[in-house]
N, C-alpha and C positions, 0 to 999 in steps of 0.2 A: 520354672517360671510361674509367677503368680497368676492363678486362673482369673481373678477379678481384673487384673491389669490387661491380660490377653483379651478377655471378653470386652472390656471397655474400648480398647484400640480396634478390635474387630468391628464393634458397633460404629465407631467413627467412620470406618471404611464403607459402611452401608448407607451413610447419609448422602442424599442426592437432592440438591436444591437448584432451581433454575438460575443460570448465569453465575454459579459459584464453583470454583475449582476446589475439589477435595483432594488434598495431596496424598491421602491414604487410599484413594480409589482411582483418581484420574491420572492421566499421563499428558505431559506437554509434548506435542508433536515436534516442537523445535528444539527443546533443550533436554528432555528426559531420555534416558535409555529405556529399553523395553520393560525392565523390572524395577523402575524407580519407585513406584508406589509401594511395592513389596519391601524394598530397602528402607523407605521412610517408616513404614509400619514396624519393621524389625528394630530400627534405631529408637523409635519412641518406646517400644516395649522394653528394650534394654535399658534405656535411661530411667524409666519409671521403676523397673525392677532394681536397678542400682540404688535408686532413692530409698526403696524399702530396705535394701541390704545395709545401708549406712544409717538407718533410723530417721530419715527425714520425716517431718510431721506435716509438711505441705509442699506443694509444687505449684508455682505460679506460671501461667502461660500467657504470653503477650502476643497480641496480633495487631496488624495495621498500624505499627508504630511509625511515626514520622515527626516532622517538626511541629505539627499541630496536636500531638498527643497520640492516643491509641486506646485500645481496650485490653484490660488485663483480667484474667479469669483464674479462679482457684479450682484446680482439677483434682489434686491428690487426696484431699480430705474426703471427697465424695467416693473415691475408689475404695478407701479403707473402711467405709461404713458397711 
């Protein structure tokens, strides 16, 4: 597993903001199982590592998508630097 990717995802899990659900750190008491955040972290690490394996040059991450648009960020190029 790529150390930069692992470190990046681990850093995401450390982010804590008021009134913000961090899916890599927090658990939803209604819908999540006890290890859901760990599973989400593992899935993200696996997806990013697979992107490296196949030679992807960028990974775009979308959030808050709805009928009025959303936010899209470029993640992968920053990890590779």
